[in-house]
Residue frames relative to the residue before (quaternion, step in Angstrom):
aa qw qx qy qz dx dy dz
M 1.0000 0.0000 0.0000 0.0000 0.00 0.00 0.00
G 0.4311 -0.7255 0.4516 0.2896 3.62 -0.92 0.77
D 0.6798 -0.4389 0.3165 0.4951 3.68 -1.15 -0.11
A 0.6462 0.4951 -0.3681 0.4493 3.82 0.81 -0.60
L 0.1376 -0.7655 0.6274 0.0389 3.51 -0.83 1.05
N 0.2071 -0.7840 0.5774 0.0953 3.48 -0.73 1.13
V 0.1267 -0.8386 0.5278 -0.0463 3.41 -0.42 1.48
G 0.2109 -0.7110 0.6641 0.0948 3.45 -1.42 0.71
V 0.1742 -0.7787 0.5945 0.0998 3.71 -0.81 0.84
I 0.0346 -0.7934 0.6064 0.0394 3.73 -0.71 0.88
G 0.7145 0.3088 -0.2785 0.5627 3.53 -0.42 1.27
L 0.0361 0.8062 -0.5876 0.0587 3.57 -0.55 1.17
G 0.3568 0.7658 -0.4785 0.2391 3.64 1.23 0.42
Y 0.8525 -0.0497 0.0607 0.5169 3.66 -0.98 -1.01
W 0.8403 0.2421 -0.1511 0.4610 3.70 0.59 -0.87
G 0.5045 0.6942 -0.4005 0.3213 3.54 1.29 -0.54
P 0.6231 0.5470 -0.3410 0.4431 3.72 0.85 -0.72
N 0.6542 0.4975 -0.3315 0.4632 3.56 0.98 -0.81
I 0.6187 0.5228 -0.3529 0.4683 3.68 0.95 -0.84
L 0.6924 0.5182 -0.2836 0.4144 3.49 0.81 -1.11
R 0.6496 0.5314 -0.3233 0.4371 3.55 0.95 -0.82
N 0.7289 0.4047 -0.2873 0.4715 3.58 0.90 -0.86
F 0.6250 0.5008 -0.4181 0.4288 3.59 1.02 -0.14
C 0.6282 0.5078 -0.3322 0.4871 3.44 1.27 -0.53
K 0.5783 0.5657 -0.3424 0.4778 3.63 1.23 -0.41
A 0.6507 0.5493 -0.3390 0.3999 3.41 0.84 -1.08
K 0.4792 -0.6856 0.4595 0.2988 3.71 -0.96 1.06
N 0.7725 0.3245 -0.2188 0.5000 3.82 0.71 -0.77
S 0.6639 0.4421 -0.4265 0.4265 3.75 0.66 0.81
N 0.2026 -0.7702 0.5989 0.0842 3.45 -1.17 0.52
V 0.1486 -0.7791 0.5948 0.1309 3.76 -0.27 0.92
I 0.2651 -0.7938 0.5404 0.0868 3.48 -0.68 1.34
I 0.8266 -0.0709 0.1205 0.5451 3.58 0.83 -0.94
C 0.2265 -0.7683 0.5908 0.0970 3.47 -1.26 0.68
C 0.1523 -0.8059 0.5674 0.0731 3.58 -1.05 0.66
D 0.1426 0.7270 -0.6587 0.1312 3.60 -0.98 0.95
I 0.4379 -0.6437 0.5565 0.2900 3.59 -1.18 0.51
D 0.6489 0.4872 -0.2971 0.5032 3.73 1.20 -0.23
R 0.2948 -0.7662 0.5402 0.1848 3.66 -0.37 1.03
D 0.5870 0.5961 -0.3591 0.4136 3.45 0.96 -0.72
R 0.6770 0.4666 -0.3510 0.4481 3.60 0.81 -0.88
Y 0.6541 0.4877 -0.3710 0.4434 3.62 0.86 -0.81
K 0.5592 0.6335 -0.3871 0.3689 3.73 1.07 -0.61
R 0.6624 0.5170 -0.2400 0.4862 3.42 1.24 -1.05
I 0.6078 0.5255 -0.3123 0.5068 3.60 1.19 -0.96
E 0.6429 0.6037 -0.3049 0.3595 3.70 0.83 -1.04
K 0.6276 0.5395 -0.3348 0.4506 3.54 1.14 -0.87
I 0.7145 0.4540 -0.2494 0.4703 3.64 1.07 -0.71
Y 0.7913 0.1590 -0.0364 0.5892 3.55 1.07 -0.90
P 0.0022 -0.8545 0.5190 0.0233 3.63 0.50 0.92
W 0.6295 0.5126 -0.4153 0.4105 3.71 1.02 -0.08
I 0.5674 0.6035 -0.4135 0.3781 3.63 1.11 -0.34
A 0.4192 -0.6844 0.5345 0.2650 3.64 -1.07 0.81
Y 0.2805 -0.7374 0.6007 0.1295 3.61 -1.30 0.44
T 0.1109 0.7638 -0.6354 0.0259 3.48 -1.23 0.52
K 0.3808 -0.6712 0.5634 0.2950 3.72 -1.18 0.45
K 0.6809 0.5023 -0.2757 0.4562 3.64 1.16 -0.48
S 0.4229 -0.7172 0.5167 0.1993 3.54 -0.68 1.22
S 0.5851 0.5919 -0.3544 0.4264 3.67 1.13 -0.72
E 0.6419 0.5544 -0.3253 0.4180 3.63 1.08 -0.53
V 0.6590 0.4256 -0.2814 0.5527 3.48 1.37 -0.52
L 0.6678 0.4823 -0.3334 0.4586 3.74 0.89 -0.64
E 0.7719 0.3760 -0.2228 0.4616 3.54 0.82 -0.81
N 0.4504 0.6942 -0.4370 0.3526 3.59 1.28 0.20
P 0.3556 -0.7752 0.4696 0.2282 3.68 -0.32 1.04
D 0.6365 0.5449 -0.3100 0.4492 3.67 1.20 -0.53
I 0.5961 0.5714 -0.3546 0.4386 3.64 1.31 -0.18
H 0.2368 -0.7749 0.5720 0.1277 3.53 -0.63 0.99
A 0.8324 0.0859 0.0359 0.5463 3.64 0.79 -0.85
V 0.1675 -0.7795 0.5958 0.0966 3.60 -0.99 0.64
A 0.2262 -0.7168 0.6455 0.1354 3.68 -1.15 0.81
I 0.1102 -0.8095 0.5737 0.0581 3.51 -0.54 1.01
T 0.1292 0.7917 -0.5905 0.0884 3.75 -0.52 1.02
T 0.2769 0.7425 -0.5472 0.2694 3.57 0.80 1.05
P 0.6632 -0.3830 0.3582 0.5340 3.75 -1.20 -0.14
V 0.6603 -0.5656 0.3610 0.3372 3.57 -1.28 0.71
S 0.6002 0.5636 -0.3858 0.4162 3.58 1.15 -0.57
K 0.6829 0.4562 -0.3026 0.4838 3.65 1.00 -0.33
H 0.4840 0.7358 -0.4263 0.2065 3.68 1.02 -0.43
Y 0.6703 0.5412 -0.3074 0.4041 3.46 0.95 -1.33
E 0.7433 0.4632 -0.2642 0.4040 3.67 0.60 -1.15
L 0.6474 0.5304 -0.3083 0.4522 3.43 1.18 -0.77
A 0.7062 0.4602 -0.2671 0.4670 3.51 0.96 -0.97
K 0.6187 0.5601 -0.3489 0.4263 3.50 1.09 -0.62
S 0.6641 0.5117 -0.2696 0.4738 3.50 1.07 -1.00
A 0.6502 0.5286 -0.2964 0.4581 3.60 1.09 -0.81
L 0.6782 0.4942 -0.2567 0.4795 3.50 1.10 -0.80
E 0.6725 0.4713 -0.2708 0.5022 3.51 1.07 -0.78
S 0.6638 0.4777 -0.3041 0.4885 3.57 1.44 -0.21
G 0.5427 -0.6842 0.3014 0.3828 3.38 1.53 0.22
K 0.5455 0.6246 -0.4105 0.3793 3.47 1.22 0.62
H 0.5152 -0.6200 0.5060 0.3070 3.57 -1.13 0.71
V 0.2356 -0.8194 0.5221 0.0211 3.60 -1.05 0.92
L 0.0162 0.7140 -0.6992 -0.0343 3.64 -0.82 0.94
I 0.0452 -0.8343 0.5462 -0.0586 3.48 -0.74 1.22
S 0.4846 -0.7067 0.4024 0.3222 3.56 -0.84 0.85
K 0.5997 -0.5880 0.4215 0.3421 3.66 -1.16 0.18
P 0.6056 -0.2623 -0.7490 0.0585 1.58 -1.90 1.59
I 0.6689 -0.5879 0.2873 0.3527 3.38 -1.15 0.91
T 0.7622 -0.0637 0.0219 0.6439 3.67 1.20 -0.58
S 0.6077 -0.5568 0.4451 0.3501 3.53 -1.40 -0.15
S 0.7794 0.1905 -0.1236 0.5839 3.52 1.23 0.10
L 0.5275 -0.6104 0.4530 0.3794 3.59 -1.11 0.62
K 0.6200 0.5536 -0.3897 0.3966 3.66 0.91 -0.72
Q 0.6254 0.5148 -0.2993 0.5043 3.70 1.01 -0.78
A 0.6478 0.5096 -0.3221 0.4657 3.66 0.87 -0.81
E 0.6640 0.5297 -0.2872 0.4428 3.55 1.05 -0.88
R 0.6585 0.5353 -0.2882 0.4436 3.45 1.14 -0.84
L 0.6636 0.5008 -0.3059 0.4640 3.58 1.19 -0.72
V 0.5869 0.5643 -0.3578 0.4573 3.48 1.15 -0.62
K 0.6986 0.4911 -0.2725 0.4433 3.58 0.93 -0.93
I 0.5546 0.5626 -0.3423 0.5087 3.60 1.38 -0.60
A 0.6908 0.5078 -0.2761 0.4344 3.55 0.71 -1.20
Q 0.6361 0.5237 -0.2819 0.4916 3.59 1.02 -1.01
K 0.6775 0.4985 -0.2962 0.4525 3.64 0.64 -1.01
N 0.7972 0.2791 -0.1812 0.5037 3.60 0.76 -0.82
K 0.4318 -0.7362 0.4404 0.2785 3.49 1.29 0.50
L 0.4236 0.6899 -0.4766 0.3428 3.66 0.64 1.19
V 0.4650 -0.6312 0.5134 0.3488 3.61 -1.05 0.46
L 0.0057 0.7082 -0.7053 0.0304 3.48 -1.24 1.02
M 0.0422 0.8033 -0.5784 0.1357 3.38 -0.32 1.53
V 0.3431 -0.7753 0.5212 0.0973 3.50 -1.04 1.18
D 0.4443 -0.7271 0.4632 0.2436 3.64 -0.53 1.13
H 0.1981 0.7291 -0.6255 0.1947 3.75 0.28 1.26
T 0.1124 -0.8908 0.4286 0.1005 3.39 0.62 1.27
F 0.5402 0.6410 -0.4131 0.3558 3.65 1.03 -0.44
L 0.6375 0.5516 -0.3496 0.4088 3.61 1.04 -0.64
Y 0.6846 0.4272 -0.2684 0.5262 3.55 1.24 -0.21
H 0.5237 0.6003 -0.4792 0.3685 3.62 1.24 0.14
P 0.6172 -0.6010 0.3868 0.3291 3.62 -1.03 0.79
A 0.6074 0.5199 -0.3816 0.4639 3.58 1.14 -0.69
V 0.7106 0.4975 -0.2887 0.4052 3.53 0.77 -0.76
I 0.6114 0.5474 -0.2956 0.4890 3.40 1.37 -0.71
K 0.6016 0.5382 -0.3134 0.5002 3.46 1.25 -0.60
L 0.6266 0.5289 -0.3370 0.4626 3.72 0.99 -0.86
K 0.6341 0.5506 -0.3180 0.4401 3.51 1.04 -1.03
D 0.6632 0.5170 -0.2787 0.4639 3.53 1.03 -0.90
L 0.6495 0.5063 -0.3159 0.4713 3.59 1.02 -0.68
V 0.6737 0.4262 -0.3267 0.5077 3.64 1.00 -0.82
S 0.6787 0.5217 -0.3391 0.3902 3.68 0.78 -0.87
S 0.6697 0.5059 -0.2675 0.4734 3.53 1.13 -0.78
N 0.4330 -0.6948 0.4607 0.3429 3.60 1.39 -0.27
E 0.4128 0.7083 -0.5134 0.2535 3.78 0.96 0.16
L 0.6262 0.5029 -0.3264 0.4985 3.65 1.12 -0.18
G 0.4205 -0.6447 0.4946 0.4036 3.57 1.19 -0.53
D 0.7581 -0.2402 0.3195 0.5153 3.51 -1.34 -0.84
L 0.3583 -0.7204 0.5284 0.2712 3.64 -0.72 0.84
Y 0.2719 -0.7291 0.6095 0.1513 3.63 -1.20 0.83
Y 0.7874 -0.2112 0.1454 0.5605 3.59 0.65 -1.00
I 0.2341 -0.7109 0.6400 0.1739 3.51 -1.47 0.18
D 0.0127 0.8032 -0.5951 0.0221 3.65 -0.68 0.96
S 0.0127 0.7976 -0.6008 0.0522 3.52 -1.00 1.14
V 0.2038 -0.7114 0.6712 0.0427 3.32 -1.39 1.07
R 0.0285 0.7285 -0.6797 0.0809 3.52 -1.01 1.18
M 0.3108 0.7464 -0.5439 0.2247 3.66 -0.17 1.17
N 0.0717 0.7732 -0.6189 0.1183 3.50 -1.31 0.52
L 0.4801 -0.6368 0.4807 0.3645 3.64 -1.16 0.35
G 0.7723 0.0981 -0.1287 0.6143 3.54 0.18 1.38
L 0.6941 0.0278 -0.6915 -0.1981 1.64 -2.44 -0.05
F 0.3301 -0.7662 0.5219 0.1779 3.53 -0.54 1.16
Q 0.2299 -0.7831 0.5584 0.1485 3.67 -0.69 0.91
H 0.3846 -0.7317 0.4859 0.2838 3.66 -0.98 0.61
D 0.7378 0.4321 -0.2125 0.4731 3.65 0.98 -0.35
I 0.8094 0.1195 -0.0981 0.5665 3.67 1.08 -0.32
S 0.5850 -0.6028 0.4520 0.3001 3.48 -1.39 0.58
V 0.6774 -0.4521 0.3864 0.4330 3.49 -1.26 0.07
L 0.5900 0.5800 -0.3646 0.4273 3.59 1.11 -0.61
W 0.7415 0.3925 -0.2453 0.4858 3.51 0.80 -1.09
D 0.6407 0.5844 -0.3000 0.3975 3.58 1.09 -0.42
L 0.8268 0.1970 -0.0591 0.5235 3.45 0.89 -1.19
A 0.5482 0.6533 -0.3935 0.3434 3.70 1.11 -0.41
P 0.6004 0.5614 -0.3999 0.4054 3.57 1.08 -0.64
H 0.5870 0.5899 -0.3802 0.4036 3.64 1.03 -0.58
D 0.7743 0.3909 -0.1976 0.4568 3.49 0.68 -1.25
I 0.6233 0.5449 -0.3196 0.4608 3.51 1.11 -0.70
S 0.6678 0.5036 -0.2980 0.4600 3.52 0.98 -0.73
I 0.5843 0.5446 -0.3226 0.5078 3.49 1.17 -0.71
M 0.6787 0.5058 -0.2920 0.4453 3.66 0.79 -0.93
L 0.6812 0.4806 -0.2892 0.4705 3.51 0.75 -0.94
H 0.6333 0.5359 -0.3372 0.4450 3.56 1.05 -0.83
L 0.7432 0.4114 -0.2359 0.4719 3.51 0.78 -0.91
I 0.7240 0.3907 -0.2939 0.4867 3.81 0.90 -0.64
D 0.0550 -0.8332 0.5462 0.0657 3.67 0.80 -0.82
E 0.4964 0.5569 -0.4602 0.4813 3.48 0.88 1.15
P 0.5473 -0.6144 0.4393 0.3606 3.53 -1.20 0.52
V 0.4722 -0.6559 0.5260 0.2648 3.44 -1.33 0.61
K 0.3244 -0.7336 0.5658 0.1908 3.54 -1.09 0.76
W 0.7896 -0.2310 0.1283 0.5538 3.57 0.65 -0.88
V 0.2608 -0.7485 0.5911 0.1493 3.62 -1.34 0.45
Q 0.0380 -0.7856 0.6175 -0.0120 3.39 -1.16 0.80
A 0.0242 0.8288 -0.5516 0.0914 3.54 -0.85 1.10
T 0.0611 -0.7154 0.6900 0.0914 3.52 -1.33 0.35
G 0.0478 -0.7902 0.6096 -0.0419 3.56 -1.27 0.62
A 0.1508 -0.7657 0.6180 0.0950 3.48 -1.31 0.40
S 0.2930 -0.7382 0.5820 0.1748 3.51 -1.29 0.57
H 0.0892 -0.8031 0.5883 0.0303 3.60 -0.81 0.77
A 0.8684 0.2224 -0.1864 0.4020 3.52 -1.62 0.24
G 0.7228 -0.5054 0.2142 0.4199 3.39 1.04 1.18
Q 0.4654 0.6977 -0.4387 0.3229 3.55 1.42 0.25
K 0.4361 -0.6941 0.4792 0.3137 3.63 -1.02 0.58
V 0.7438 0.3540 -0.2559 0.5059 3.67 1.14 -0.49
E 0.6890 -0.5236 0.3360 0.3718 3.56 -1.29 0.49
S 0.1418 -0.7800 0.5998 0.1087 3.54 -0.91 0.94
M 0.7633 0.1421 -0.1830 0.6031 3.60 1.31 0.18
V 0.0152 -0.7996 0.5948 -0.0813 3.63 -0.99 1.13
Y 0.1048 -0.7354 0.6609 0.1064 3.47 -1.14 0.72
I 0.0891 -0.7894 0.6067 0.0274 3.63 -0.93 1.04
T 0.1211 -0.7276 0.6685 0.0956 3.47 -1.20 0.80
I 0.1238 -0.7846 0.6067 0.0324 3.68 -1.00 0.97
Q 0.1128 -0.7703 0.6241 0.0671 3.65 -0.67 0.93
F 0.2302 -0.7546 0.6072 0.0941 3.48 -0.69 1.22
E 0.6917 -0.5313 0.3587 0.3327 3.48 -1.37 0.62
N 0.7086 0.4574 -0.2282 0.4865 3.57 1.10 -0.69
G 0.6109 -0.5864 0.2997 0.4395 3.58 1.28 0.18
I 0.5669 0.5916 -0.4409 0.3665 3.58 1.10 -0.09
L 0.3269 -0.7608 0.5493 0.1121 3.38 -0.99 1.14
G 0.1393 -0.7618 0.6284 0.0739 3.58 -1.13 0.82
H 0.0206 -0.8048 0.5932 -0.0016 3.60 -1.15 0.65
C 0.0857 -0.7893 0.6079 0.0109 3.62 -0.89 1.03
H 0.0881 -0.7394 0.6614 0.0894 3.50 -1.13 0.87
L 0.0474 -0.8031 0.5938 -0.0122 3.67 -0.52 1.29
N 0.0902 0.8238 -0.5485 0.1112 3.54 -0.86 1.02
W 0.2116 -0.7542 0.6121 0.1083 3.56 -0.84 0.89
L 0.7263 0.3862 -0.2196 0.5245 3.67 1.15 -0.40
A 0.4058 0.7122 -0.4815 0.3104 3.65 0.24 1.19
P 0.5289 -0.6669 0.4058 0.3331 3.62 -0.99 0.69
V 0.7777 0.1762 -0.0963 0.5957 3.68 1.10 -0.38
K 0.4789 -0.6661 0.5177 0.2427 3.36 -1.47 0.55
V 0.0087 0.8055 -0.5878 0.0755 3.45 -0.78 1.15
R 0.0533 -0.7742 0.6287 -0.0506 3.54 -0.90 1.14
L 0.3671 0.8094 -0.4031 0.2183 3.64 0.63 0.88
T 0.0285 -0.7728 0.6339 -0.0141 3.67 -0.89 0.94
T 0.2005 -0.7514 0.6280 -0.0266 3.28 -1.11 1.34
I 0.0297 0.7986 -0.6010 0.0051 3.52 -0.72 0.92
V 0.1622 -0.8279 0.5369 0.0013 3.61 -0.61 1.25
G 0.0154 -0.8002 0.5989 -0.0277 3.66 -0.75 0.98
S 0.7313 -0.4635 0.3141 0.3895 3.40 -1.35 0.13
S 0.7862 0.3251 -0.2000 0.4859 3.54 1.10 -0.72
K 0.8148 0.0100 -0.0031 0.5797 3.47 1.10 -0.80
M 0.3362 -0.7178 0.5692 0.2185 3.57 -1.26 0.08
A 0.0826 -0.7893 0.6043 0.0713 3.68 -1.10 0.53
V 0.1195 -0.7679 0.6275 0.0490 3.44 -1.23 0.76
Y 0.1177 -0.7957 0.5932 0.0337 3.42 -1.01 1.09
D 0.0468 -0.8147 0.5777 -0.0164 3.52 -0.35 1.29
D 0.2261 -0.8283 0.4932 0.1395 3.58 -0.23 1.16
N 0.5359 0.5871 -0.4356 0.4223 3.72 1.10 -0.13
L 0.6279 0.5355 -0.3978 0.4008 3.70 0.99 -0.52
V 0.4851 -0.6708 0.4983 0.2577 3.48 -1.23 0.63
A 0.7857 0.0985 -0.0375 0.6096 3.39 1.21 -0.78
E 0.7790 0.2418 -0.2062 0.5406 3.64 -1.14 0.47
K 0.1014 0.8369 -0.5297 0.0933 3.66 0.84 0.91
V 0.7479 0.2719 -0.1712 0.5809 3.54 1.24 -0.68
K 0.0192 -0.7803 0.6240 0.0356 3.60 -0.99 0.81
V 0.1986 -0.7763 0.5888 0.1062 3.68 -0.95 0.89
Y 0.0777 -0.8245 0.5601 0.0212 3.52 -0.69 0.98
D 0.3656 -0.7450 0.5302 0.1737 3.47 -0.81 1.24
S 0.4249 0.7150 -0.4506 0.3245 3.43 0.66 1.06
G 0.2385 0.7991 -0.5267 0.1647 3.53 -1.26 0.45
I 0.4785 -0.6511 0.4644 0.3625 3.62 -1.08 -0.58
T 0.1656 -0.7463 0.6271 0.1494 3.48 -1.21 0.27
V 0.1670 -0.7716 0.6000 0.1293 3.74 -0.64 0.87
N 0.1453 -0.7472 0.6484 0.0143 3.42 -1.18 1.03
N 0.1321 -0.8444 0.5171 0.0463 3.56 -0.27 1.26
N 0.2002 -0.7669 0.5984 0.1175 3.41 -0.96 0.83
I 0.3573 -0.7920 0.4519 0.2019 3.68 -0.05 1.36
D 0.6980 0.5001 -0.2860 0.4254 3.60 1.19 -0.59
D 0.7764 0.0803 -0.0377 0.6240 3.58 1.13 -0.49
I 0.3746 -0.7467 0.5162 0.1889 3.48 -0.57 1.19
Y 0.6635 0.5318 -0.3251 0.4139 3.53 1.06 -0.72
K 0.6319 0.5036 -0.3276 0.4896 3.57 1.34 -0.11
T 0.3797 0.7064 -0.5098 0.3115 3.63 1.15 0.19
L 0.1920 -0.8117 0.5508 0.0300 3.59 -0.63 1.03
I 0.1674 -0.7123 0.6734 0.1053 3.57 -1.12 0.89
Q 0.1047 -0.7700 0.6282 0.0395 3.49 -0.85 1.09
Y 0.2843 -0.7366 0.6002 0.1280 3.55 -0.95 1.04
R 0.1038 -0.7909 0.6012 0.0476 3.45 -1.04 1.11
R 0.0524 -0.8104 0.5828 -0.0276 3.42 -0.94 1.06
G 0.0215 -0.8437 0.5290 -0.0888 3.44 -0.05 1.36
D 0.8314 -0.2289 0.2359 0.4481 3.40 -1.55 -0.55
I 0.1916 -0.7039 0.6636 0.1656 3.53 -1.33 0.41
Y 0.1059 0.7783 -0.6188 0.0095 3.75 -1.07 0.65
S 0.2605 -0.7319 0.6020 0.1846 3.42 -1.23 0.48
P 0.3911 -0.7217 0.5327 0.2059 3.61 -0.72 1.10
I 0.5542 -0.5995 0.4799 0.3211 3.37 -1.32 0.43
I 0.1148 -0.8129 0.5710 -0.0039 3.47 -0.83 1.25
E 0.4695 -0.6848 0.4805 0.2822 3.53 -0.78 1.08
S 0.4121 -0.7401 0.4842 0.2189 3.45 -1.22 0.77
T 0.3406 0.7260 -0.5191 0.2958 3.72 1.29 0.21
E 0.4868 -0.6408 0.5310 0.2656 3.57 -1.21 1.03
A 0.5292 -0.6618 0.4370 0.3018 3.51 -0.96 1.03
L 0.7113 0.4506 -0.3085 0.4426 3.55 0.82 -0.97
E 0.5749 0.5500 -0.3955 0.4589 3.71 1.18 -0.21
S 0.6686 0.4393 -0.3230 0.5057 3.60 1.02 -0.58
E 0.5904 0.5250 -0.3879 0.4747 3.61 0.97 -0.55
V 0.6880 0.4475 -0.3324 0.4647 3.76 0.64 -0.93
N 0.6793 0.4678 -0.3394 0.4523 3.67 0.78 -0.58
H 0.5485 0.5643 -0.3774 0.4881 3.65 1.23 -0.62
F 0.6681 0.4912 -0.3223 0.4565 3.59 0.70 -1.18
I 0.7271 0.4605 -0.3102 0.4038 3.71 0.62 -0.86
K 0.5534 0.5916 -0.3232 0.4891 3.46 1.42 -0.67
C 0.7084 0.4899 -0.2702 0.4303 3.60 0.78 -1.05
V 0.5909 0.5642 -0.3343 0.4700 3.52 1.23 -0.89
N 0.7462 0.4701 -0.2190 0.4174 3.58 0.67 -1.28
N 0.7802 0.3399 -0.1523 0.5025 3.47 1.05 -0.91
G 0.4485 -0.6942 0.4782 0.2970 3.58 1.07 -0.03
V 0.3649 0.7212 -0.4731 0.3506 3.60 1.08 0.95
Q 0.4829 -0.6409 0.5356 0.2631 3.52 -1.13 0.68
P 0.3382 -0.7781 0.4716 0.2404 3.63 -0.59 0.99
L 0.6469 -0.5071 0.3948 0.4105 3.55 -1.24 0.48
T 0.8105 0.1766 -0.1073 0.5480 3.53 0.96 -0.93
D 0.0582 0.8292 -0.5474 0.0973 3.51 0.67 1.18
G 0.7013 -0.5193 0.2961 0.3885 3.48 -1.25 0.21
S 0.5829 0.5847 -0.3581 0.4360 3.51 1.25 -0.31
S 0.6718 0.4886 -0.2744 0.4845 3.46 1.04 -0.86
S 0.6375 0.5121 -0.3542 0.4537 3.64 1.08 -0.35
L 0.4807 0.6694 -0.4386 0.3583 3.61 1.26 -0.21
N 0.6868 0.5004 -0.2959 0.4363 3.49 0.96 -0.99
I 0.5674 0.5423 -0.3802 0.4893 3.67 1.23 -0.62
M 0.6859 0.5002 -0.3207 0.4202 3.58 0.88 -0.95
R 0.6207 0.5638 -0.3497 0.4177 3.53 0.99 -0.65
I 0.6707 0.4784 -0.3004 0.4807 3.49 1.03 -0.95
I 0.6786 0.5086 -0.3175 0.4243 3.58 0.85 -0.74
E 0.6422 0.5125 -0.2967 0.4867 3.56 1.19 -0.70
S 0.5967 0.5421 -0.2857 0.5181 3.56 1.25 -0.77
A 0.6434 0.4769 -0.3428 0.4910 3.60 0.85 -0.82
Q 0.6483 0.4908 -0.3417 0.4712 3.71 0.74 -1.04
K 0.6604 0.4955 -0.3270 0.4598 3.70 0.72 -0.86
S 0.5920 0.5478 -0.3315 0.4894 3.65 1.05 -0.76
I 0.6998 0.4655 -0.3074 0.4462 3.60 0.70 -1.05
L 0.6518 0.4987 -0.2913 0.4915 3.66 0.99 -0.77
N 0.7348 0.3273 -0.2570 0.5357 3.74 1.14 -0.33
N 0.6152 -0.5992 0.3604 0.3642 3.61 0.85 0.91
G 0.7686 -0.4364 0.2280 0.4084 3.60 0.77 0.94
K 0.3270 0.7543 -0.5019 0.2688 3.62 1.26 0.45
R 0.4988 -0.6272 0.5199 0.2956 3.43 -1.17 0.64
I 0.1189 -0.8146 0.5666 0.0354 3.53 -0.83 1.05
R 0.4063 -0.6992 0.5277 0.2600 3.65 -0.68 1.14
V 0.2561 -0.7290 0.6227 0.1230 3.54 -1.15 0.86
F 0.0248 -0.8098 0.5840 0.0498 3.52 -0.76 0.86
S 0.3015 -0.7731 0.5349 0.1592 3.71 -0.66 0.95
């Protein structure tokens, strides 16, 4: 395949226009056609990109022999059938998170992509964010020391989804970040949740994730909160780091803070905990848009036959944790073992 990647975009709702914008911005891609059942959505897009064709029928994208790759940003309930059809038609796929509405469906898509030697990449955008890349550098370089725990809070007033719960909507963000930073097997998952405003699905969820090496992860996900919070705290034996995605500048701060334990082997009651409060600094974070980096990464992987950072296989562990959390909620917060 040449450098020019012909792309079709299915879904022009909340996230679709952002995907479309970045494919149009990329030098080595060419958006041929967009698909959405709502004509009004396309009319808004047409004013910006008048050269792109439009259709209400996804089959006109999936069966188009000139299309090399398809970006799918529809409701999750449509993901599996659309991605399956695209892969079986020989097209590479970039799909918004979560990859599907069940682990079994995700596993089937991964097998189809592998069989047909196609790229199946999931839109876990935060792993391409310069701030998360910096956090990975801090962990990999051991600047934070041995990790103790990661705590994340992702809440806002909205956006209520009609087809999935807050668990399926927001957890993929924080779980993908945790797995990326910790890179260790998960032992068990425990979760509780609550539904509000007459909704059948959870609008608030707490998840605890126990990793095999003793590191603990915790997520607070909430659609019903008075303030918007996007905060991740990483605590290690040497230093701590805080990632606040709401900040325009200094999104990551590193704290030279922690504790030191002085054990007295003769008298356990004389064991001392010393608190260390040192300097705080904010590392330089690039201003590149995460979605721009992600789209360029997808194009590069397709053209060069490279495995994506967020390929279908890597998304399976995220799906296992989400399904385990859902099972835990349905079983009154019972700990659920996770098997990879």
